[in-house]
BAFI-3210 file (N, C-alpha, C; in Angstrom, 3 decimals, decimal comma, padded with zeros to 6 digits):
// residues 237
n [1|2|3|4|5|6|7|8|9|10|11|12|13|14|15|16|17|18|19|20|21|22|23|24|25|26|27|28|29|30|31|32|33|34|35|36|37|38|39|40|41|42|43|44|45|46|47|48|49|50|51|52|53|54|55|56|57|58|59|60|61|62|63|64|65|66|67|68|69|70|71|72|73|74|75|76|77|78|79|80|81|82|83|84|85|86|87|88|89|90|91|92|93|94|95|96|97|98|99|100|101|102|103|104|105|106|107|108|109|110|111|112|113|114|115|116|117|118|119|120|121|122|123|124|125|126|127|128|129|130|131|132|133|134|135|136|137|138|139|140|141|142|143|144|145|146|147|148|149|150|151|152|153|154|155|156|157|158|159|160|161|162|163|164|165|166|167|168|169|170|171|172|173|174|175|176|177|178|179|180|181|182|183|184|185|186|187|188|189|190|191|192|193|194|195|196|197|198|199|200|201|202|203|204|205|206|207|208|209|210|211|212|213|214|215|216|217|218|219|220|221|222|223|224|225|226|227|228|229|230|231|232|233|234|235|236|237]
n.u [-082,154|-080,877|-078,505|-077,353|-074,646|-074,513|-072,263|-071,724|-069,712|-066,397|-066,515|-069,075|-071,580|-074,005|-077,008|-080,113|-083,505|-085,875|-087,027|-088,569|-087,630|-085,215|-086,334|-087,871|-085,898|-084,555|-086,685|-086,898|-084,483|-084,773|-087,047|-085,861|-084,464|-086,191|-088,239|-091,700|-093,567|-095,639|-094,675|-092,780|-093,785|-096,723|-099,711|-099,237|-096,666|-093,420|-091,468|-089,020|-086,298|-084,507|-081,680|-080,129|-076,923|-074,938|-074,846|-076,610|-077,268|-077,689|-080,918|-082,027|-081,085|-079,760|-076,726|-075,496|-073,504|-073,313|-075,625|-077,805|-079,416|-081,977|-083,428|-085,683|-086,996|-086,957|-087,328|-086,971|-084,367|-082,911|-083,197|-081,654|-079,063|-078,631|-078,841|-078,295|-076,279|-076,487|-079,081|-080,388|-081,886|-083,507|-085,304|-086,978|-090,079|-089,938|-087,535|-085,286|-082,477|-081,636|-079,009|-077,164|-075,262|-072,295|-071,680|-070,553|-071,463|-071,914|-071,962|-073,310|-071,542|-071,922|-073,741|-075,978|-074,591|-075,075|-077,360|-077,659|-079,236|-079,806|-079,900|-078,904|-079,961|-079,577|-080,781|-079,925|-081,440|-083,532|-086,769|-090,358|-093,555|-096,791|-099,956|-102,471|-105,417|-107,686|-107,277|-107,044|-108,709|-107,543|-104,182|-101,853|-098,972|-096,895|-095,680|-094,404|-093,011|-095,083|-097,308|-097,853|-097,202|-094,104|-092,651|-094,579|-095,879|-093,672|-093,341|-095,864|-095,935|-093,887|-094,838|-097,170|-096,140|-094,495|-096,460|-097,105|-096,850|-094,004|-091,245|-090,280|-089,015|-089,284|-087,502|-086,967|-084,798|-085,883|-084,567|-083,672|-086,066|-087,030|-085,026|-084,786|-087,401|-088,856|-090,162|-088,443|-088,876|-088,844|-088,401|-090,477|-091,758|-092,983|-095,778|-097,358|-096,785|-096,202|-094,319|-094,184|-093,918|-092,694|-092,985|-090,177|-087,881|-084,894|-083,334|-081,769|-082,784|-083,690|-083,589|-084,799|-084,873|-085,995|-083,330|-083,660|-085,925|-084,962|-083,057|-084,726|-086,258|-084,231|-083,420|-085,880|-086,626|-088,000|-090,981|-093,077|-093,426|-091,130|-090,308|-089,965|-087,627|-087,338|-086,647|-084,673|-082,393|-079,132|-076,208|-075,200|-072,467]
n.v [-099,972|-099,420|-098,493|-098,782|-098,911|-099,530|-100,469|-100,635|-103,059|-102,516|-103,482|-103,309|-101,309|-099,419|-098,301|-096,470|-095,458|-095,032|-094,619|-096,565|-098,944|-099,461|-099,565|-101,923|-103,852|-103,637|-104,567|-107,167|-108,217|-107,797|-109,371|-111,917|-112,229|-113,127|-111,547|-110,855|-109,917|-107,997|-106,390|-104,884|-103,507|-101,661|-100,805|-101,839|-101,709|-101,378|-098,520|-097,403|-096,315|-095,074|-093,833|-092,794|-092,255|-090,465|-089,572|-087,874|-088,464|-086,671|-086,671|-088,279|-090,693|-092,257|-092,765|-094,899|-094,564|-095,212|-096,673|-095,735|-097,366|-097,323|-097,741|-097,437|-099,515|-102,541|-105,101|-104,653|-103,712|-105,902|-107,466|-105,967|-106,371|-108,872|-108,963|-110,162|-109,135|-110,333|-111,001|-108,600|-107,568|-106,892|-107,117|-104,903|-104,042|-101,536|-101,152|-100,919|-102,526|-103,944|-105,216|-106,211|-108,076|-109,046|-106,574|-104,384|-104,342|-102,396|-101,061|-097,771|-095,212|-092,605|-091,021|-089,426|-088,536|-090,306|-089,054|-086,599|-083,428|-081,569|-081,233|-080,880|-081,630|-082,812|-083,785|-086,196|-087,679|-085,982|-084,699|-085,192|-083,716|-084,510|-083,041|-082,075|-084,064|-082,624|-080,483|-081,525|-084,163|-086,297|-087,858|-085,511|-083,417|-080,982|-078,256|-075,936|-073,780|-072,224|-073,621|-075,194|-075,515|-076,271|-077,251|-077,993|-080,032|-081,922|-082,559|-083,676|-085,863|-087,392|-087,920|-089,376|-091,720|-092,745|-093,422|-091,927|-088,928|-087,305|-085,923|-083,402|-080,509|-078,950|-077,008|-074,699|-072,644|-069,407|-068,204|-070,461|-071,678|-069,774|-069,842|-072,389|-073,209|-074,146|-076,808|-079,689|-082,109|-085,659|-088,811|-091,271|-093,741|-095,825|-095,759|-097,553|-095,730|-093,496|-091,397|-091,206|-088,584|-087,020|-084,080|-082,574|-081,648|-080,100|-079,028|-077,613|-079,038|-078,531|-080,291|-080,336|-081,494|-084,407|-086,811|-089,571|-089,462|-087,875|-089,489|-091,669|-090,266|-089,672|-092,173|-093,080|-091,325|-088,489|-086,882|-087,721|-090,822|-092,264|-094,902|-095,282|-094,156|-091,440|-088,603|-089,606|-088,702|-087,073|-086,260|-082,747|-082,338]
n.w [060,836|057,568|055,085|052,014|049,602|046,197|043,798|040,372|038,735|037,154|034,494|033,880|032,258|033,237|032,140|031,989|031,225|032,603|035,864|036,908|036,029|037,417|040,016|039,685|039,346|041,738|043,489|042,621|043,609|046,405|046,983|046,515|048,790|050,643|051,561|051,892|049,080|049,378|051,373|050,131|047,878|047,003|048,938|051,527|051,840|053,390|054,442|052,157|050,086|047,175|045,262|042,196|041,267|039,125|035,656|033,068|029,640|026,567|025,354|027,355|028,311|031,108|033,036|035,447|038,141|040,852|043,200|045,800|048,348|050,768|053,975|056,887|057,835|059,733|058,635|055,855|056,014|056,950|054,667|052,890|053,940|053,041|050,409|047,006|044,459|041,980|041,748|041,346|038,909|035,793|032,798|030,984|029,441|028,507|027,332|028,800|030,346|033,092|035,066|037,642|038,190|039,716|040,837|043,548|046,901|049,772|053,133|053,486|054,874|055,090|056,676|059,150|062,254|065,267|067,590|066,337|066,113|064,374|060,879|057,518|054,266|050,789|047,546|045,412|043,618|043,258|044,457|044,836|045,245|046,182|045,431|047,761|048,194|048,474|046,884|044,373|042,887|041,634|041,637|041,576|041,086|042,655|040,759|041,142|043,677|044,528|044,407|046,638|050,182|050,822|053,091|054,897|053,351|053,038|055,784|056,473|054,773|055,749|058,421|057,743|056,571|058,624|060,453|062,671|064,567|063,913|065,806|064,557|062,875|059,797|057,556|054,793|053,081|052,118|049,881|048,480|047,785|046,037|043,870|043,152|042,899|040,696|038,877|037,581|035,127|035,675|034,191|035,039|034,347|031,571|029,548|027,266|024,430|025,743|027,718|031,232|033,183|036,070|038,047|039,658|042,340|043,639|046,418|049,357|052,346|055,694|058,778|062,082|065,404|067,223|067,600|066,846|065,145|063,148|062,086|061,268|059,316|057,432|056,508|055,369|053,288|051,369|050,561|047,686|045,880|046,853|046,943|044,344|043,616|044,166|046,301|048,052|050,495|050,790|052,661|053,031|053,036]
ca.u [-082,125|-079,803|-078,293|-076,336|-074,125|-074,291|-071,449|-071,518|-068,305|-065,831|-066,920|-070,575|-071,979|-075,459|-077,796|-081,535|-084,248|-086,955|-086,744|-089,309|-086,739|-084,259|-087,175|-088,263|-084,752|-084,384|-087,713|-086,500|-083,388|-085,262|-087,885|-085,067|-083,961|-087,247|-089,287|-092,847|-093,661|-096,451|-093,902|-091,898|-094,495|-098,198|-100,252|-098,770|-095,108|-092,647|-090,761|-087,633|-086,055|-083,170|-081,180|-079,173|-075,876|-074,291|-075,053|-077,637|-076,882|-078,644|-081,998|-082,656|-080,598|-078,958|-075,718|-075,465|-072,113|-073,578|-076,972|-078,042|-080,651|-082,096|-084,765|-085,674|-087,672|-086,094|-087,457|-086,233|-082,924|-082,355|-082,985|-080,535|-077,878|-078,417|-079,192|-077,275|-076,407|-076,901|-080,546|-080,816|-081,905|-084,794|-085,394|-088,264|-090,694|-089,662|-086,245|-084,152|-081,974|-080,836|-078,339|-076,028|-074,414|-070,851|-071,619|-070,132|-072,395|-071,394|-072,718|-072,995|-071,275|-072,109|-075,036|-075,935|-074,017|-076,091|-077,507|-077,733|-080,475|-080,024|-079,321|-079,306|-079,783|-080,004|-081,426|-079,230|-082,467|-084,570|-087,941|-091,582|-094,566|-098,119|-100,909|-103,518|-106,610|-108,733|-106,956|-107,233|-109,138|-106,518|-102,921|-101,059|-097,730|-096,527|-094,820|-093,621|-093,138|-096,341|-098,534|-097,998|-096,228|-093,074|-092,305|-095,846|-096,033|-092,695|-093,568|-097,074|-095,646|-093,027|-095,677|-098,026|-095,357|-094,093|-097,589|-097,133|-096,293|-092,543|-090,864|-089,409|-089,299|-088,716|-087,340|-086,273|-084,428|-086,650|-083,878|-083,616|-087,415|-087,096|-084,184|-084,962|-088,790|-089,657|-089,946|-087,828|-089,537|-088,064|-089,061|-090,751|-092,024|-093,512|-097,149|-097,547|-095,763|-096,186|-093,404|-094,806|-092,974|-093,042|-092,268|-089,300|-087,071|-083,771|-082,914|-081,395|-083,837|-083,121|-084,491|-084,404|-085,696|-085,591|-082,285|-084,115|-086,819|-084,107|-082,445|-085,725|-086,549|-083,052|-083,425|-087,054|-086,900|-088,820|-091,906|-093,840|-092,711|-089,854|-089,876|-089,699|-086,351|-087,298|-086,668|-083,600|-081,478|-077,744|-075,700|-074,714|-071,013]
ca.v [-099,019|-099,684|-097,593|-099,516|-098,434|-100,558|-099,913|-101,694|-103,442|-101,715|-104,007|-103,035|-099,992|-099,509|-097,233|-096,691|-094,277|-094,943|-095,003|-097,771|-100,081|-099,661|-100,007|-103,305|-104,670|-103,779|-105,300|-108,566|-108,538|-107,855|-110,567|-113,093|-112,308|-113,695|-110,529|-110,872|-108,806|-106,959|-105,458|-104,130|-102,605|-101,506|-100,040|-102,285|-101,764|-100,690|-097,409|-097,520|-095,393|-095,275|-092,752|-093,117|-091,348|-090,650|-088,428|-088,056|-088,169|-085,953|-087,666|-088,841|-091,903|-092,021|-093,690|-095,031|-094,920|-095,848|-096,690|-095,740|-097,900|-097,033|-098,051|-097,502|-100,739|-103,650|-106,150|-104,353|-103,570|-107,269|-107,894|-105,190|-106,971|-110,160|-108,954|-110,581|-108,282|-111,121|-111,023|-107,259|-107,555|-106,699|-106,668|-104,262|-103,787|-100,162|-101,213|-100,917|-103,840|-103,829|-106,381|-105,743|-109,138|-108,577|-105,315|-104,367|-103,762|-102,163|-100,114|-096,349|-094,726|-091,105|-090,845|-088,476|-089,089|-090,557|-087,815|-085,382|-082,711|-080,653|-081,798|-080,272|-082,671|-082,490|-084,926|-086,565|-088,098|-085,039|-085,162|-084,787|-083,440|-084,664|-082,027|-082,613|-084,481|-081,522|-079,589|-082,218|-085,530|-087,296|-087,554|-084,536|-083,006|-079,607|-077,821|-074,811|-073,517|-071,541|-074,599|-075,894|-075,231|-077,421|-077,715|-078,707|-081,260|-082,817|-083,064|-084,420|-087,093|-088,224|-088,400|-090,432|-092,979|-093,230|-093,844|-091,234|-087,540|-087,213|-084,714|-082,703|-079,205|-078,867|-075,659|-074,478|-071,242|-068,760|-068,046|-071,755|-071,818|-068,853|-070,146|-073,830|-073,581|-074,511|-078,271|-080,383|-083,457|-086,876|-089,942|-092,289|-095,007|-095,680|-096,395|-097,598|-094,905|-092,232|-091,233|-090,620|-087,691|-086,418|-082,810|-082,766|-080,487|-080,398|-077,824|-077,950|-079,042|-078,676|-080,970|-080,144|-082,293|-085,647|-087,525|-090,747|-089,120|-087,413|-090,674|-092,374|-089,575|-089,798|-093,527|-093,303|-090,496|-087,416|-086,523|-088,769|-091,715|-092,561|-096,279|-095,317|-093,515|-089,991|-088,248|-090,139|-087,628|-087,267|-085,124|-081,671|-082,315]
ca.w [059,687|056,715|053,913|051,269|048,360|045,115|042,745|039,311|038,451|036,070|033,247|033,613|031,975|033,589|031,625|031,998|030,895|033,413|037,275|037,239|035,689|038,583|041,068|039,470|039,601|043,237|044,009|042,402|044,553|047,742|047,085|046,611|050,186|051,496|052,078|051,203|048,065|049,813|052,244|049,268|046,971|047,298|050,032|052,760|051,758|054,411|053,786|051,652|048,940|046,454|044,442|041,207|041,078|037,766|034,808|031,890|028,239|025,733|024,972|028,515|028,867|032,373|033,399|036,911|038,785|042,164|043,640|047,247|048,771|052,182|054,644|058,268|058,289|060,142|057,626|054,538|056,347|056,974|053,265|052,249|054,449|052,428|048,944|046,231|043,366|040,895|041,720|041,056|037,427|035,169|031,389|030,985|028,142|028,055|026,644|029,802|030,752|034,382|035,482|038,515|038,584|039,863|041,550|044,881|047,874|051,055|053,885|053,196|056,169|054,930|057,353|060,224|063,479|066,345|068,527|065,504|066,372|063,273|059,731|056,260|053,230|049,505|046,949|044,128|042,691|043,402|045,216|044,310|046,293|045,712|045,873|048,543|047,441|048,528|045,693|043,188|043,254|041,165|042,150|040,730|041,800|042,614|039,667|041,606|045,112|044,727|044,363|047,922|051,251|050,721|054,394|055,462|052,603|053,466|057,214|056,480|054,210|056,776|059,423|057,305|056,372|059,867|061,207|063,890|064,430|064,194|066,433|063,597|062,170|058,432|057,007|053,607|052,956|051,050|048,583|047,743|047,083|044,905|042,918|042,762|043,010|039,532|038,803|036,489|034,963|035,638|033,629|036,079|033,612|030,197|029,421|025,875|023,788|026,507|028,908|032,415|033,827|037,413|038,393|040,812|042,818|044,542|047,235|050,701|053,358|057,083|059,759|063,471|066,265|067,900|066,764|066,340|064,147|062,032|061,484|060,578|058,054|056,546|055,809|054,672|052,056|051,539|049,546|047,046|045,061|047,395|046,673|042,965|043,288|044,377|047,710|048,874|050,742|051,093|053,496|052,143|053,011]
c.u [-080,801|-079,793|-077,172|-075,905|-073,938|-073,490|-071,262|-069,944|-067,693|-066,119|-068,297|-070,654|-073,585|-076,092|-079,257|-082,217|-085,365|-086,657|-087,460|-088,484|-085,752|-085,118|-087,541|-087,114|-084,486|-085,394|-087,384|-085,441|-083,923|-086,239|-087,070|-084,457|-084,979|-088,287|-090,441|-093,070|-094,568|-095,841|-092,967|-092,675|-096,051|-098,455|-099,704|-097,311|-094,552|-091,908|-089,400|-087,478|-084,804|-082,873|-080,149|-078,164|-075,201|-074,608|-076,041|-077,082|-078,000|-079,623|-082,601|-082,096|-079,656|-077,963|-075,610|-074,055|-072,307|-075,120|-076,969|-079,416|-080,837|-083,389|-084,584|-086,381|-086,773|-086,180|-086,730|-084,777|-082,252|-082,184|-081,807|-079,089|-077,545|-078,496|-078,044|-077,362|-076,739|-078,383|-081,172|-080,876|-083,323|-084,655|-086,739|-088,744|-090,401|-088,305|-085,009|-083,756|-081,149|-080,285|-077,111|-075,230|-072,878|-070,672|-071,142|-071,146|-071,708|-072,140|-072,292|-072,769|-071,451|-073,508|-074,914|-075,292|-075,151|-076,128|-077,716|-079,174|-080,820|-079,311|-079,814|-078,990|-080,079|-080,378|-080,793|-080,267|-083,669|-085,748|-089,175|-092,543|-095,894|-098,952|-101,962|-104,642|-107,692|-108,545|-107,316|-107,625|-108,201|-105,128|-102,166|-099,940|-097,472|-095,536|-094,030|-093,873|-094,391|-097,538|-098,859|-096,934|-095,262|-092,888|-093,459|-096,038|-094,978|-092,947|-094,858|-096,822|-094,802|-093,900|-096,637|-097,274|-094,816|-095,282|-097,778|-096,629|-094,810|-092,220|-089,768|-089,897|-088,584|-088,675|-086,571|-085,958|-085,276|-085,891|-083,836|-084,911|-087,534|-086,224|-084,443|-086,457|-089,566|-089,165|-089,194|-088,402|-088,576|-088,920|-089,205|-090,923|-092,549|-094,799|-097,502|-096,470|-095,511|-095,151|-094,203|-093,750|-093,503|-092,301|-091,450|-088,480|-085,905|-083,316|-082,597|-082,599|-083,250|-084,057|-083,921|-085,390|-085,034|-084,479|-082,768|-084,997|-086,018|-083,527|-083,465|-086,077|-085,385|-083,056|-084,709|-087,288|-088,041|-089,804|-092,627|-092,912|-091,303|-089,375|-089,627|-088,442|-086,298|-087,225|-085,592|-082,645|-080,000|-077,279|-075,169|-073,220|-070,585]
c.v [-099,428|-098,829|-098,328|-098,789|-099,571|-099,906|-101,028|-101,852|-102,641|-102,221|-103,683|-101,536|-099,978|-098,240|-097,570|-095,353|-093,996|-095,433|-096,332|-099,101|-100,392|-100,136|-101,475|-104,200|-104,754|-104,632|-106,802|-109,052|-108,654|-109,091|-111,828|-113,294|-112,973|-112,780|-110,708|-109,710|-107,661|-105,873|-104,616|-103,167|-102,658|-100,803|-100,503|-102,291|-100,924|-099,530|-097,744|-096,600|-095,671|-094,022|-093,223|-092,000|-091,574|-089,422|-088,781|-087,609|-087,315|-086,974|-088,358|-090,059|-091,580|-093,099|-093,717|-095,461|-095,598|-095,775|-096,593|-096,298|-097,871|-097,347|-097,975|-098,756|-101,869|-104,782|-105,819|-104,214|-104,873|-107,789|-107,178|-105,808|-108,256|-110,127|-109,341|-109,711|-109,037|-111,233|-109,720|-107,128|-107,439|-106,352|-106,154|-104,013|-102,501|-100,072|-101,185|-102,272|-103,555|-105,123|-105,941|-106,925|-108,702|-107,284|-105,509|-103,725|-103,623|-101,131|-098,583|-095,743|-093,160|-090,880|-089,891|-089,311|-089,303|-089,366|-086,531|-084,778|-081,753|-081,089|-081,111|-081,294|-082,073|-083,762|-085,204|-087,042|-087,229|-085,578|-084,572|-084,653|-083,619|-083,484|-082,772|-083,055|-083,488|-080,501|-080,262|-083,668|-086,593|-086,921|-086,696|-083,974|-081,532|-079,274|-076,615|-074,525|-072,692|-072,444|-075,195|-075,428|-076,432|-077,993|-078,500|-080,039|-082,341|-083,497|-084,006|-085,928|-087,981|-088,814|-089,559|-091,822|-093,606|-093,795|-093,079|-089,757|-087,565|-085,853|-083,978|-081,386|-079,221|-077,406|-075,638|-072,946|-070,572|-068,522|-069,282|-072,016|-070,934|-069,319|-071,472|-074,292|-073,957|-075,956|-078,633|-081,694|-084,572|-087,951|-091,064|-093,705|-094,668|-096,399|-096,356|-096,817|-093,654|-092,344|-090,598|-089,838|-087,102|-085,160|-082,971|-081,585|-081,057|-079,162|-078,327|-077,957|-079,309|-079,321|-080,551|-080,913|-083,529|-086,441|-088,772|-090,554|-088,573|-088,530|-091,488|-091,641|-089,708|-091,043|-093,755|-092,580|-089,545|-087,246|-087,799|-089,544|-092,145|-093,916|-096,352|-094,561|-091,996|-089,771|-088,881|-089,037|-088,010|-086,051|-084,041|-081,703|-083,736]
c.w [058,864|055,508|053,175|049,910|047,444|044,006|041,626|039,088|037,223|034,642|032,911|033,324|032,110|033,082|031,780|031,557|031,968|034,853|037,559|036,980|036,873|039,742|040,918|039,796|041,049|044,000|043,841|043,417|045,921|047,986|047,259|048,012|051,124|051,958|051,250|050,259|048,493|050,909|051,445|048,425|047,392|048,556|051,436|052,830|052,926|053,590|053,366|050,427|048,274|045,700|043,517|041,110|039,747|036,900|033,699|030,531|027,575|025,202|026,110|029,092|030,004|032,632|034,895|037,365|040,077|042,391|045,271|047,457|050,246|052,760|056,177|058,810|058,682|059,117|056,398|054,858|056,392|055,529|052,565|052,721|053,645|050,998|048,127|044,877|042,070|040,678|041,428|039,484|036,871|033,729|031,199|029,542|027,639|027,365|027,625|030,225|031,979|034,813|036,316|039,023|038,613|040,570|042,968|045,769|049,169|051,865|053,551|054,618|056,165|055,414|058,555|061,508|064,509|067,225|067,691|065,790|065,207|062,013|058,402|055,131|051,889|048,799|045,564|043,132|042,607|044,161|044,580|045,445|045,689|046,293|046,726|047,754|047,451|047,448|044,470|043,551|042,749|041,648|041,156|041,653|041,621|041,519|040,058|043,121|045,512|044,750|045,757|048,908|051,310|052,091|055,017|054,705|052,894|054,917|057,152|055,826|055,102|057,860|059,035|057,110|057,620|060,767|062,530|063,607|064,812|064,920|065,607|063,041|060,901|057,986|055,682|053,448|051,884|049,757|047,783|047,078|045,955|043,660|042,266|042,802|041,833|039,184|037,485|036,280|034,949|035,091|034,643|035,330|032,197|030,170|027,977|025,247|024,570|027,619|029,996|033,206|035,104|037,621|039,619|041,104|043,547|045,178|048,622|051,611|054,749|057,985|061,179|064,408|066,977|066,992|066,175|065,139|062,911|061,387|060,748|059,162|056,970|055,761|054,964|053,388|052,250|050,368|049,009|046,222|045,581|046,992|045,094|042,478|043,410|045,948|048,536|049,115|050,878|051,971|052,540|052,009|053,407]
res [m|q|r|m|l|i|t|p|s|r|s|q|k|l|y|f|r|y|l|d|s|i|h|a|a|l|v|e|g|l|v|e|t|g|i|p|g|e|l|i|v|g|r|t|a|h|p|w|t|f|a|c|l|g|w|t|r|r|g|g|q|r|f|v|s|k|l|i|v|s|s|p|s|e|i|i|s|e|g|l|k|k|i|d|p|a|n|i|k|k|a|s|v|n|g|d|l|i|d|l|h|g|a|n|i|h|h|d|n|h|i|p|l|h|g|t|q|e|l|c|v|v|f|p|g|r|f|a|l|a|l|p|k|k|i|c|s|k|t|k|y|a|r|s|s|s|d|i|d|f|t|e|a|i|k|a|g|l|d|r|r|a|g|r|t|l|d|l|q|i|t|i|d|p|l|s|l|a|i|e|g|t|a|i|p|v|a|l|r|k|s|g|k|q|r|i|l|v|p|t|f|n|m|p|v|t|l|r|g|n|p|d|d|i|m|w|a|f|h|a|g|f|g|a|k|t|r|q|g|l|g|c|p|t|l|t|k]
***
């Protein structure tokens, strides 16, 4: 498992409008480490996630002060150890220009202690939850806490991505659900002239259970679109 912090150099001013642009740049960097593309994107991809830390300008342009990139996969983790910031770049047709040449990369030590059996996390990049297919044939996302059981959806997503039933209990304080239970849209990508927005949330989520499974979930990310920059957790303190 690896969790890395990527900090642009002082001379760089990294802005973007669509998470897909950051995702594409990270994919370029990971592919250059020798990882097969099908293990990074698509149905056969291994779990990984990232979050952009920074702030948003009026109009939706976002400034990146740091990137967190995380994965429980041994193959992706080896790539993260070797990734060259000069290869994390993408000129997108949506107008975003991502170039992390000269950025500093180091291990993120702000992770759970080994043996942790209970952990509370929040989400700097927010998280999204897909509605079950039995509710909707096309992929749609929860827009409020009344649409879906958040704890069940988070647990089911983690189990599916792990390929097994994790020994975890997920809980969310009812007050957090009441206060933060209305989605805020995040710009995922651009299709033609249309901005593709995903409803997202940020609230404290508590995990209890097997320490190894807690560590796996922390590195894998929560909810939907984790490889596209949603659901990457951080410790509350």
